[in-house]
One Martini backbone bead per residue (centre of mass of N, CA, C, O) as a GRO file, in nm:
protein
  306
    1UNK     BB    1  10.372  16.862  12.545
    2UNK     BB    2  10.542  17.162  12.492
    3UNK     BB    3  10.447  17.479  12.484
    4UNK     BB    4  10.489  17.778  12.371
    5UNK     BB    5  10.662  18.035  12.592
    6UNK     BB    6  10.840  18.301  12.522
    7UNK     BB    7  10.853  18.469  12.781
    8UNK     BB    8  10.967  18.246  12.960
    9UNK     BB    9  11.215  18.186  12.789
   10UNK     BB   10  11.338  18.470  12.812
   11UNK     BB   11  11.362  18.478  13.122
   12UNK     BB   12  11.550  18.235  13.145
   13UNK     BB   13  11.778  18.356  12.972
   14UNK     BB   14  11.825  18.600  13.152
   15UNK     BB   15  11.918  18.436  13.392
   16UNK     BB   16  12.169  18.327  13.254
   17UNK     BB   17  12.302  18.614  13.184
   18UNK     BB   18  12.345  18.668  13.496
   19UNK     BB   19  12.473  18.408  13.630
   20UNK     BB   20  12.728  18.351  13.463
   21UNK     BB   21  12.898  18.611  13.536
   22UNK     BB   22  12.891  18.566  13.841
   23UNK     BB   23  13.049  18.302  13.840
   24UNK     BB   24  13.299  18.419  13.699
   25UNK     BB   25  13.364  18.631  13.916
   26UNK     BB   26  13.420  18.432  14.146
   27UNK     BB   27  13.652  18.283  14.003
   28UNK     BB   28  13.831  18.533  13.984
   29UNK     BB   29  13.861  18.581  14.289
   30UNK     BB   30  13.979  18.276  14.349
   31UNK     BB   31  14.232  18.242  14.153
   32UNK     BB   32  14.461  18.345  14.363
   33UNK     BB   33  14.398  18.095  14.598
   34UNK     BB   34  14.271  17.876  14.406
   35UNK     BB   35  14.315  17.613  14.242
   36UNK     BB   36  14.200  17.510  13.948
   37UNK     BB   37  14.121  17.214  14.008
   38UNK     BB   38  13.951  17.280  14.261
   39UNK     BB   39  13.744  17.457  14.128
   40UNK     BB   40  13.634  17.243  13.929
   41UNK     BB   41  13.563  17.020  14.128
   42UNK     BB   42  13.355  17.181  14.295
   43UNK     BB   43  13.169  17.260  14.067
   44UNK     BB   44  13.084  16.955  14.008
   45UNK     BB   45  13.013  16.865  14.295
   46UNK     BB   46  12.771  17.052  14.333
   47UNK     BB   47  12.610  16.953  14.094
   48UNK     BB   48  12.574  16.664  14.197
   49UNK     BB   49  12.450  16.733  14.480
   50UNK     BB   50  12.193  16.878  14.362
   51UNK     BB   51  12.085  16.649  14.136
   52UNK     BB   52  12.073  16.359  14.243
   53UNK     BB   53  11.824  16.385  14.431
   54UNK     BB   54  11.629  16.450  14.195
   55UNK     BB   55  11.662  16.188  14.039
   56UNK     BB   56  11.567  16.005  14.277
   57UNK     BB   57  11.298  16.139  14.361
   58UNK     BB   58  11.185  16.145  14.036
   59UNK     BB   59  11.286  15.912  13.862
   60UNK     BB   60  11.503  15.985  13.656
   61UNK     BB   61  11.622  15.887  13.371
   62UNK     BB   62  11.975  15.716  13.318
   63UNK     BB   63  11.937  15.475  13.121
   64UNK     BB   64  12.161  15.422  12.867
   65UNK     BB   65  12.323  15.394  12.601
   66UNK     BB   66  12.636  15.353  12.491
   67UNK     BB   67  12.638  15.600  12.308
   68UNK     BB   68  12.545  15.806  12.519
   69UNK     BB   69  12.770  15.761  12.724
   70UNK     BB   70  13.000  15.850  12.537
   71UNK     BB   71  12.891  16.138  12.487
   72UNK     BB   72  12.877  16.226  12.783
   73UNK     BB   73  13.179  16.192  12.837
   74UNK     BB   74  13.275  16.389  12.622
   75UNK     BB   75  13.114  16.633  12.723
   76UNK     BB   76  13.252  16.645  13.001
   77UNK     BB   77  13.540  16.692  12.904
   78UNK     BB   78  13.475  16.957  12.757
   79UNK     BB   79  13.371  17.105  13.007
   80UNK     BB   80  13.629  17.100  13.168
   81UNK     BB   81  13.811  17.244  12.961
   82UNK     BB   82  13.641  17.503  12.933
   83UNK     BB   83  13.644  17.591  13.231
   84UNK     BB   84  13.950  17.592  13.268
   85UNK     BB   85  14.008  17.813  13.055
   86UNK     BB   86  13.824  18.031  13.174
   87UNK     BB   87  13.948  18.053  13.459
   88UNK     BB   88  14.230  18.127  13.360
   89UNK     BB   89  14.161  18.386  13.204
   90UNK     BB   90  14.024  18.539  13.449
   91UNK     BB   91  14.288  18.578  13.616
   92UNK     BB   92  14.411  18.796  13.374
   93UNK     BB   93  14.130  18.905  13.270
   94UNK     BB   94  13.876  19.067  13.182
   95UNK     BB   95  13.554  18.980  13.188
   96UNK     BB   96  13.436  19.107  12.926
   97UNK     BB   97  13.660  19.015  12.731
   98UNK     BB   98  13.636  18.712  12.775
   99UNK     BB   99  13.339  18.682  12.692
  100UNK     BB  100  13.361  18.813  12.410
  101UNK     BB  101  13.560  18.613  12.282
  102UNK     BB  102  13.381  18.356  12.335
  103UNK     BB  103  13.158  18.474  12.117
  104UNK     BB  104  13.283  18.312  11.866
  105UNK     BB  105  13.121  18.044  11.872
  106UNK     BB  106  12.892  18.077  11.655
  107UNK     BB  107  13.096  18.079  11.418
  108UNK     BB  108  13.220  17.803  11.469
  109UNK     BB  109  12.955  17.645  11.446
  110UNK     BB  110  12.896  17.722  11.156
  111UNK     BB  111  13.156  17.594  11.037
  112UNK     BB  112  13.118  17.310  11.152
  113UNK     BB  113  12.845  17.260  11.016
  114UNK     BB  114  12.968  17.271  10.732
  115UNK     BB  115  13.235  17.075  10.756
  116UNK     BB  116  13.099  16.836  10.933
  117UNK     BB  117  12.765  16.837  10.855
  118UNK     BB  118  12.693  16.988  10.572
  119UNK     BB  119  12.595  17.266  10.601
  120UNK     BB  120  12.453  17.546  10.482
  121UNK     BB  121  12.671  17.832  10.381
  122UNK     BB  122  12.660  18.143  10.297
  123UNK     BB  123  12.806  18.449  10.219
  124UNK     BB  124  12.680  18.617  10.447
  125UNK     BB  125  12.771  18.436  10.686
  126UNK     BB  126  13.069  18.441  10.621
  127UNK     BB  127  13.095  18.747  10.652
  128UNK     BB  128  13.007  18.753  10.949
  129UNK     BB  129  13.239  18.582  11.051
  130UNK     BB  130  13.463  18.776  10.969
  131UNK     BB  131  13.368  19.010  11.146
  132UNK     BB  132  13.377  18.857  11.414
  133UNK     BB  133  13.683  18.800  11.407
  134UNK     BB  134  13.772  19.091  11.403
  135UNK     BB  135  13.646  19.164  11.673
  136UNK     BB  136  13.809  18.960  11.836
  137UNK     BB  137  14.091  19.075  11.767
  138UNK     BB  138  14.038  19.353  11.904
  139UNK     BB  139  14.019  19.223  12.189
  140UNK     BB  140  14.288  19.065  12.198
  141UNK     BB  141  14.521  19.265  12.146
  142UNK     BB  142  14.545  19.422  12.424
  143UNK     BB  143  14.568  19.155  12.590
  144UNK     BB  144  14.824  19.040  12.456
  145UNK     BB  145  15.011  19.272  12.551
  146UNK     BB  146  14.962  19.201  12.860
  147UNK     BB  147  14.932  18.848  12.874
  148UNK     BB  148  14.945  18.708  12.612
  149UNK     BB  149  14.845  18.384  12.542
  150UNK     BB  150  14.595  18.400  12.734
  151UNK     BB  151  14.412  18.559  12.522
  152UNK     BB  152  14.345  18.272  12.369
  153UNK     BB  153  14.161  18.105  12.562
  154UNK     BB  154  13.872  18.198  12.473
  155UNK     BB  155  13.898  18.056  12.200
  156UNK     BB  156  13.915  17.775  12.319
  157UNK     BB  157  13.641  17.790  12.451
  158UNK     BB  158  13.480  17.818  12.188
  159UNK     BB  159  13.564  17.551  12.060
  160UNK     BB  160  13.481  17.361  12.289
  161UNK     BB  161  13.175  17.458  12.304
  162UNK     BB  162  13.104  17.383  12.019
  163UNK     BB  163  13.153  17.081  12.061
  164UNK     BB  164  12.961  17.058  12.301
  165UNK     BB  165  12.702  17.135  12.140
  166UNK     BB  166  12.721  16.915  11.923
  167UNK     BB  167  12.703  16.683  12.127
  168UNK     BB  168  12.432  16.762  12.256
  169UNK     BB  169  12.260  16.729  11.998
  170UNK     BB  170  12.292  16.408  11.988
  171UNK     BB  171  12.119  16.385  12.297
  172UNK     BB  172  11.879  16.581  12.370
  173UNK     BB  173  11.628  16.369  12.296
  174UNK     BB  174  11.739  16.125  12.514
  175UNK     BB  175  11.771  16.331  12.761
  176UNK     BB  176  11.766  16.454  13.068
  177UNK     BB  177  11.894  16.745  13.191
  178UNK     BB  178  11.927  16.665  13.489
  179UNK     BB  179  12.064  16.391  13.443
  180UNK     BB  180  12.297  16.497  13.276
  181UNK     BB  181  12.419  16.684  13.496
  182UNK     BB  182  12.453  16.475  13.718
  183UNK     BB  183  12.633  16.272  13.567
  184UNK     BB  184  12.852  16.475  13.488
  185UNK     BB  185  12.943  16.535  13.774
  186UNK     BB  186  13.042  16.248  13.837
  187UNK     BB  187  13.239  16.212  13.602
  188UNK     BB  188  13.417  16.456  13.668
  189UNK     BB  189  13.512  16.354  13.943
  190UNK     BB  190  13.641  16.093  13.829
  191UNK     BB  191  13.852  16.250  13.653
  192UNK     BB  192  13.978  16.462  13.865
  193UNK     BB  193  14.080  16.316  14.119
  194UNK     BB  194  14.339  16.168  14.008
  195UNK     BB  195  14.472  16.422  13.894
  196UNK     BB  196  14.494  16.576  14.167
  197UNK     BB  197  14.650  16.361  14.319
  198UNK     BB  198  14.897  16.372  14.133
  199UNK     BB  199  14.953  16.678  14.148
  200UNK     BB  200  14.998  16.679  14.456
  201UNK     BB  201  15.231  16.468  14.466
  202UNK     BB  202  15.414  16.646  14.233
  203UNK     BB  203  15.368  16.957  14.253
  204UNK     BB  204  15.121  17.096  14.086
  205UNK     BB  205  14.983  17.389  14.123
  206UNK     BB  206  14.698  17.371  13.963
  207UNK     BB  207  14.670  17.059  14.115
  208UNK     BB  208  14.638  17.146  14.387
  209UNK     BB  209  14.575  17.171  14.746
  210UNK     BB  210  14.360  17.352  14.967
  211UNK     BB  211  14.246  17.538  15.260
  212UNK     BB  212  13.969  17.684  15.288
  213UNK     BB  213  13.787  17.920  15.398
  214UNK     BB  214  13.476  18.017  15.468
  215UNK     BB  215  13.448  18.218  15.233
  216UNK     BB  216  13.556  18.029  15.008
  217UNK     BB  217  13.345  17.807  15.039
  218UNK     BB  218  13.105  17.985  14.965
  219UNK     BB  219  13.208  18.061  14.681
  220UNK     BB  220  13.236  17.777  14.571
  221UNK     BB  221  12.938  17.701  14.602
  222UNK     BB  222  12.830  17.935  14.424
  223UNK     BB  223  12.956  17.843  14.159
  224UNK     BB  224  12.800  17.577  14.143
  225UNK     BB  225  12.514  17.692  14.155
  226UNK     BB  226  12.530  17.895  13.919
  227UNK     BB  227  12.619  17.695  13.698
  228UNK     BB  228  12.384  17.498  13.720
  229UNK     BB  229  12.146  17.698  13.689
  230UNK     BB  230  12.227  17.825  13.421
  231UNK     BB  231  12.210  17.563  13.248
  232UNK     BB  232  11.913  17.503  13.315
  233UNK     BB  233  11.788  17.764  13.208
  234UNK     BB  234  11.879  17.725  12.917
  235UNK     BB  235  11.740  17.454  12.872
  236UNK     BB  236  11.449  17.542  12.951
  237UNK     BB  237  11.413  17.772  12.744
  238UNK     BB  238  11.399  17.565  12.495
  239UNK     BB  239  11.105  17.457  12.580
  240UNK     BB  240  10.952  17.763  12.532
  241UNK     BB  241  11.161  17.847  12.298
  242UNK     BB  242  11.311  17.920  12.031
  243UNK     BB  243  11.635  17.953  11.940
  244UNK     BB  244  11.590  18.205  11.753
  245UNK     BB  245  11.479  18.380  11.992
  246UNK     BB  246  11.727  18.337  12.205
  247UNK     BB  247  12.007  18.394  12.076
  248UNK     BB  248  12.030  18.711  12.094
  249UNK     BB  249  12.017  18.715  12.417
  250UNK     BB  250  12.303  18.605  12.485
  251UNK     BB  251  12.447  18.890  12.438
  252UNK     BB  252  12.374  19.005  12.727
  253UNK     BB  253  12.625  18.892  12.873
  254UNK     BB  254  12.822  19.121  12.807
  255UNK     BB  255  12.697  19.368  12.960
  256UNK     BB  256  12.684  19.220  13.228
  257UNK     BB  257  12.991  19.173  13.249
  258UNK     BB  258  13.064  19.471  13.245
  259UNK     BB  259  12.918  19.552  13.505
  260UNK     BB  260  13.048  19.346  13.694
  261UNK     BB  261  13.343  19.432  13.637
  262UNK     BB  262  13.308  19.723  13.739
  263UNK     BB  263  13.198  19.675  14.028
  264UNK     BB  264  13.425  19.452  14.126
  265UNK     BB  265  13.705  19.557  13.931
  266UNK     BB  266  13.719  19.823  13.762
  267UNK     BB  267  13.628  19.732  13.463
  268UNK     BB  268  13.703  19.837  13.121
  269UNK     BB  269  13.692  19.861  12.806
  270UNK     BB  270  13.860  19.965  12.564
  271UNK     BB  271  13.827  20.102  12.264
  272UNK     BB  272  13.910  19.854  12.097
  273UNK     BB  273  13.740  19.644  12.252
  274UNK     BB  274  13.465  19.783  12.215
  275UNK     BB  275  13.466  19.760  11.907
  276UNK     BB  276  13.485  19.450  11.901
  277UNK     BB  277  13.226  19.390  12.056
  278UNK     BB  278  13.036  19.528  11.856
  279UNK     BB  279  13.105  19.350  11.611
  280UNK     BB  280  13.038  19.075  11.734
  281UNK     BB  281  12.742  19.130  11.802
  282UNK     BB  282  12.645  19.216  11.522
  283UNK     BB  283  12.727  18.955  11.374
  284UNK     BB  284  12.568  18.756  11.550
  285UNK     BB  285  12.285  18.875  11.500
  286UNK     BB  286  12.291  18.839  11.196
  287UNK     BB  287  12.310  18.533  11.193
  288UNK     BB  288  12.045  18.484  11.342
  289UNK     BB  289  11.859  18.635  11.141
  290UNK     BB  290  11.936  18.458  10.899
  291UNK     BB  291  11.833  18.195  11.020
  292UNK     BB  292  11.540  18.285  11.044
  293UNK     BB  293  11.492  18.341  10.745
  294UNK     BB  294  11.555  18.055  10.648
  295UNK     BB  295  11.337  17.910  10.814
  296UNK     BB  296  11.098  18.055  10.678
  297UNK     BB  297  11.154  17.959  10.389
  298UNK     BB  298  11.139  17.656  10.449
  299UNK     BB  299  10.843  17.666  10.553
  300UNK     BB  300  10.762  17.773  10.244
  301UNK     BB  301  10.937  17.615  10.030
  302UNK     BB  302  11.191  17.809   9.992
  303UNK     BB  303  11.477  17.852   9.863
  304UNK     BB  304  11.769  17.941   9.973
  305UNK     BB  305  12.016  18.222   9.920
  306UNK     BB  306  12.220  18.168  10.195
   0.00000   0.00000   0.00000
């Protein structure tokens, strides 16, 4: 049994908040020259190449029930779609704005938990969801004027990854995270390879293949390494600290993305987008704190009021 070590958990989550925007920034750089399908294929190929040897070396179990295999396959499909939408959005939108819009995900998860899983959601948290959506709309609006419907792609990312997280919850206690990521990498390659072969054959630009140069190969490999390590850091952080402790820290990804976007692309959110980001972060942290308060009341066997 792993004992709570909150400082270690927080440090691991901080690592995720730094690595994830760096990987996104690299994908934004390559988006102009490397087709979307090839970016996603290499991202998962590197994941599989890194983790399969670990599964074999340490004999990590990956023989699962049919139910788990079906959920892992669904989770992988959602992961592919989410990354594909994110990489597409980053090609046209500022890094910080894209990440901030995608952070509507906690509100979507809260609503899905209520309507799909029957979890109780009181008026305060519903109000926080409304504020968060308003903040998201403020970030979307200037981007929609600039790039059109592409500005809605981060919302699609949020919905997809909310479903991804709900699927992960169903199997989290039954699978090892390293084995899960390794097998997902293999499944993703199996899904993507025939699609890209067909796209290349009938000349669909986002699904075509090109020959990267040495610098591009290095950056492609780095995207896979950063993405794989970021997801493992987030998973491992939950082994050492409660999710209620770590959840507010995930919002640090937004200021990190802002700094990375400014340094690499000279991008800063405009006034309206900055106000939206502030509202989204404030509402998200409120939801997290409300969840913590509810958990404490339940621990004391006091019925929650929200």
